[in-house]
N, C-alpha and C positions, 0 to 999 in steps of 0.2 A: 861515818857518812851513811845516810840512808840509801836504799836502793835508788838508782838513777831512774828518773821518769821524764822522758822527752815531752810527754803531754803536760807535765807540770811546768817544765821550762817554757814551753810555748804560752801557757796560761800566764806565767809570771811576766813574760815579755809584754804580752798584751796589757796586763794590768798596770805594769810599771809605766808603759807608754801613756796610758790613760791618766794615771796620777800626775804625770809630768806635763800633760797637755800636748803630747806629741801624737799627731795622726799616725796610725799604724802603717798606712801605705807609704808615708814619708819616711818613717823609720826604716822600713824594709828596703826601700830603694837607696837610702843613705848608707846601708851596710853592704850594698852590692848584690841584692837579690831582688826579686820581683814583688810588686804589690800583690798581696794575697798569699804570700809565702807562709806566714805563720798559721793562718786559718786552714789552708790546704793541708799543711803537714800535721797540724793538731788533729784534724779529722782523720787523716791517714793513720796516725798513731793510735787514735781512739778505737778505730775499727779493729776488732779482734780477729786474729787468724783462727779459723775454725778447727785447725789441727792442734794448735798449741794453746789456744785460749788467751793468748797475750797479743798486745799490740807491738808495733815496731818502734824501737828507739832510734830515730833516724836524724838526729841533729848532732853535728860534730862539734868538737871543742872550739874550733876556729870560729864557727858561726856564733856560738855562745859568747865567745870573747868579743866579737864584733858588736853584738847587741849590747853586751855589758858596757863597752866603751861608749857607744852612742847614747846609752841611757844614763851613764854616770853611776852605775852600780857595780858591785863585784860579781864575778862569775858565781861565787857561792850564793849570792842573793838570788840569782836566777835559778840555780839548781835546787837549793834547799829552802828558799824564802817563801813567804806567803804575802803577796802584795794585796 
């Protein structure tokens, strides 16, 4: 498995939703989070910490699982895939 990237997971969630014709805010609320969750967290992860030069991987497996179930894809698709 490649290095885990929360930024890639958020990007894949957004792209998979678009491919399936699901509005992102509807997807986000259907998994129990707020509209704007993916974009807000993707931006937070992309922002680099000036001390370490890295972003924060701040999505947990439960949320990845919820999104995968709602999208009808595997967890692996969201972590390693390219939609």
